[in-house]
C-alpha positions in Angstrom: 180.8 64.1 59.7 177.7 65.0 57.7 175.4 67.8 59.0 172.5 65.4 59.2 174.5 63.3 61.6 175.0 66.1 64.1 171.3 67.1 64.2 169.4 65.9 67.2 166.3 63.9 66.3 163.1 65.3 67.8 159.8 63.5 67.5 157.1 65.2 65.6 154.6 64.6 68.4 155.4 64.5 72.0 153.4 63.1 74.9 152.4 66.6 75.8 151.0 67.2 72.3 149.0 64.0 72.2 147.8 64.1 75.8 144.9 66.5 75.2 143.6 69.1 72.9 142.7 72.6 74.2 139.3 72.5 75.9 139.1 68.7 76.1 139.3 68.7 79.9 136.7 71.5 80.2 134.4 69.6 77.9 134.7 66.5 80.0 134.0 68.5 83.2 130.8 69.9 81.7 129.7 66.4 80.6 130.3 65.0 84.1 128.5 68.0 85.7 125.4 67.5 83.4 125.3 63.8 84.2 125.4 64.5 88.0 122.7 67.1 87.7 120.5 64.6 85.8 121.1 62.1 88.6 120.1 64.5 91.3 116.9 65.7 89.4 115.9 62.1 88.7 116.4 61.1 92.4 114.4 64.1 93.5 111.5 63.3 91.1 111.4 59.7 92.4 110.8 61.1 95.9 107.7 62.9 94.9 104.3 61.2 94.7 101.7 62.0 92.1 100.2 64.9 94.1 103.5 66.7 94.0 104.0 66.1 97.7 107.4 64.9 98.9 107.2 61.3 99.8 109.2 59.7 102.6 112.6 58.5 101.5 112.3 55.4 103.8 108.6 54.7 104.4 107.7 52.9 107.6 107.2 49.2 107.1 104.0 48.1 108.9 104.6 45.4 111.5 
């Protein structure tokens, strides 16, 4: 038997290697957090009228 026949083949890249790079998850978390903060700020600004007063979220509909 040749020595090359007895060697166990191992892939160059494993699923673990390709799954993520260091810091990728943390970067994604930061992007999601920034997006959520923007949504909250935008929603908050929409509730304010031009005088800077907080407007009603559900104004009364006149009957």
